[in-house]
N, C-alpha and C positions, 0 to 999 in steps of 0.2 A: 504494500500500500504506500502510495507516495504521500508526501506532505500536503500537496494540493488536494488530493482526494480526501485526506483525513480532515483538513480544515473545512472543506466543502460539506462533508458528512456531518461534522459537528455543527456547522452553521445551519444546515437544514434541520437538524434535530432541535436546535434552539428555537428556530422559527416555528416548527411544528408544536413545540411545547407552549410557546407564546400564543399561537393561534388557538390551541386547545384551552388555555387559561382564559383568554378573552371570550371564547365561545361559551365556556361554562359561566363566566361572569354575566354575559349578556342573557343567557338562558335563565340564570338565577334571578336577574332583575325582572325579566318578563314573567316568570312564574310567580315571583313575589308580588308584582303589581296585579296579576290576574287573581291572586288569592286575597288581596287586600281590598281592591276596589268593589267588586260585585257584592260581597256580603256586608259591606260597610253599613252601619246603622244610621248614618246621617240621612235625614229626609231633605229632599230638594223640591222646591215648588216655585211658581212665580210669586212675586210680591202679592200680598193679600189685597193691595190697592187695585190690582188688575181685575179682581173678582168681586169687589164691593157691589152690593145690591144686584146680584145675579142669581138666577135660578137654573138648575140643571137637572135633567132626568136621565136615569140610567137606561141606556138603549142597547148595550151589548156587554157581555161578561165573558171574556176569553179565559179559559183554564190554561195552566201551563202545558207546554208541548208534551205529548206522550213519548214513549220510547222510540217511536218512528219519526219524531220531530213534527208530528201533526198537531196543529192548534185546534182545540175543541171549544165550542161555545156552550156556555151554560144557559139553559132556558130560563128566561125571566119574564114575568108578566109585563105587558105593555099597555099604555094608554090609560085614560081616565077611569074606565069601567073596572079595571083590575087594580086600582090604587098603585100607581107607579112608585118606584123608589126615586126620591128627589132629594137634592141638597140645595140649600139657600144660604148665600153669604149675606150678612146684614149690611146696612148702609155704612156702618162705621168700620167694617173690616175686622171686627173683634170677636164675632160669633158665627157659628155655622149651625144651622138647624135643618130639619127636613122630616121626611117620612121614609120608613123602611117598607112601606106598603101595608103594614099592619099597625105599627106603633110610630110615635113621634120621637125624635131624638134632638139633642142639642150638644154642642161642644164649644169650648173656647179656642180661639186662634192665638197661638204663641209664635211670634215672628222673630227671625234673626237674619243674618246675612244670606243664608241659603234659601230663604223664603219662609214659609210658615209650616207649623205642625199643629195637630189637633190634640187638645188636652181636655181632661174632665168630660169625657163622652158619657152621656146619660140618656136613658130612654124610658118611655112608659112601658108597662108590662101587661098589655091586654093579650088575651089568648087568641090565637089564630090557628089555621090548619097546620098540621105538622110540617108540611112542605114549605109553607110560608114562614113558619118559625125558623126552620133550618136556613132558608134564604136570608132572613133577617139577621140571625146570629152570624152567618158568614159575612154579610155586608158590614155589620158593626165591627167585626174582626178586621176587615180590610181597612176601614176608617182608622182604626187604632194602629195598624201595622203596615201602612203603605211605605214604599221606598221613595217614590217621586210622583209629582203631579205635573202634567204638561198641558198647556193650553195652546190650541191651534184654532183661532177664530171661534166658531160656535161649538167646537169640540173640546172636551176636557177628558184627559186620560189619567187614571189613577193606577199606578203600577205598584203592585204589592211585592213585598220581600220574597214571597213564594212564586213570583213571576205571573200571577194572575193580573189581567188588565181589565179594569172597569172603564167603559167608554160612556161618557155623558154627553148629551146634546143640550145646548142652551135653549131655554124656554122663556117666554115673556114673563117678567116678574110682576104679578098683579098686586 
């Protein structure tokens, strides 16, 4: 083995080790970010001032994707005859109230730099059909445990930590 080939082999070996170290570091950063960002408990929403004095009706409820990646929709009652699920932001941007379709609920709005979160959620306790009570319980859980709220014109999406997406359509506030 010549001196030139020995130096060349040593240099290639050092380059390979450096490349491997940088690759591992990059992969570690990507995996670290992927594990920190999605399950983060921070709630993100538009400022409550964007939603003051507005009324929204639940029009679609997407369940998390199944094992095949297919998104399924949960059946929800629609329209006035079936007592729709609605949320109403007050004129001051300090409270949220509405209907679960069976009972009324209220919550206070707590705001910070990321937007608002809902606190002190309370509801009346009238009895309804078992299916409606299950829907109500799941809805109140989503209000308490959402990850983010996104507004796009007359659409409001509430994205849960469990990846369920509740889609609301803006209605006239009477």
